[in-house]
C-alpha positions in Angstrom: 65.2 18.6 74.0 62.4 19.5 71.3 58.8 18.5 71.9 56.9 17.3 68.8 53.3 18.0 68.9 50.8 15.9 67.2 47.8 17.8 65.8 44.6 16.2 66.8 42.0 16.2 64.0 38.5 16.0 65.0 36.4 14.4 62.4 32.7 13.3 62.6 29.8 12.2 60.5 26.4 13.5 61.0 22.8 14.4 59.2 22.1 18.0 57.9 18.9 19.1 59.5 19.0 22.8 58.6 20.3 24.8 55.5 18.6 28.0 55.7 21.7 30.1 56.5 24.1 31.5 54.0 27.1 29.3 53.8 26.1 27.4 56.9 24.6 24.1 57.6 23.2 22.6 61.0 24.6 19.0 61.4 23.0 16.6 64.1 24.9 13.9 65.7 23.2 11.2 67.7 24.9 9.1 70.2 23.8 6.4 72.7 24.9 6.8 76.4 24.5 4.6 79.3 23.8 5.7 82.6 26.7 4.8 85.0 24.3 3.8 88.0 21.3 2.4 86.5 22.7 1.4 83.2 19.8 2.5 81.2 20.7 3.5 77.7 19.5 6.9 76.3 20.1 9.1 73.1 22.2 12.4 73.3 21.7 14.7 70.4 24.3 17.5 69.5 24.0 20.3 66.8 27.0 21.6 65.1 26.9 24.6 62.7 29.2 23.7 60.0 30.8 25.9 57.1 29.3 25.1 53.5 31.0 27.7 51.1 29.2 26.6 48.1 25.7 25.9 49.7 25.8 22.4 48.3 24.3 20.5 51.0 20.6 20.1 51.8 18.3 18.7 54.5 18.7 14.9 54.8 22.2 14.7 53.4 24.8 12.5 55.5 27.9 14.5 55.6 31.4 14.3 57.1 33.0 17.3 58.8 36.0 18.3 60.7 37.2 21.0 63.3 38.9 24.2 61.9 39.7 27.7 63.0 36.8 29.9 64.5 34.8 31.1 61.4 32.3 33.0 63.4 30.8 33.1 66.9 29.3 29.6 66.7 31.1 28.1 63.5 34.2 25.9 64.4 33.5 23.2 61.8 33.9 22.7 58.0 31.9 20.2 55.9 34.4 18.0 53.9 32.2 15.6 52.0 28.8 14.0 51.4 28.8 10.3 52.8 
């Protein structure tokens, strides 16, 4: 019997916070999390380095990006489009 594996596509939307690097932008994602015991809600921020081959995205742009193969030590994401 042959197993059929479905490819998981990781897709996120975030805000560009840095564009100083060549062909790379840093995208920030904020999400609200609730503490299990005390039920206090707080903000968790995560930053992703994303590949931008044409250097077209600037600070303040809201972009959509997906996971891809490793492009460098920290880059595993590629920007698809501006939202």
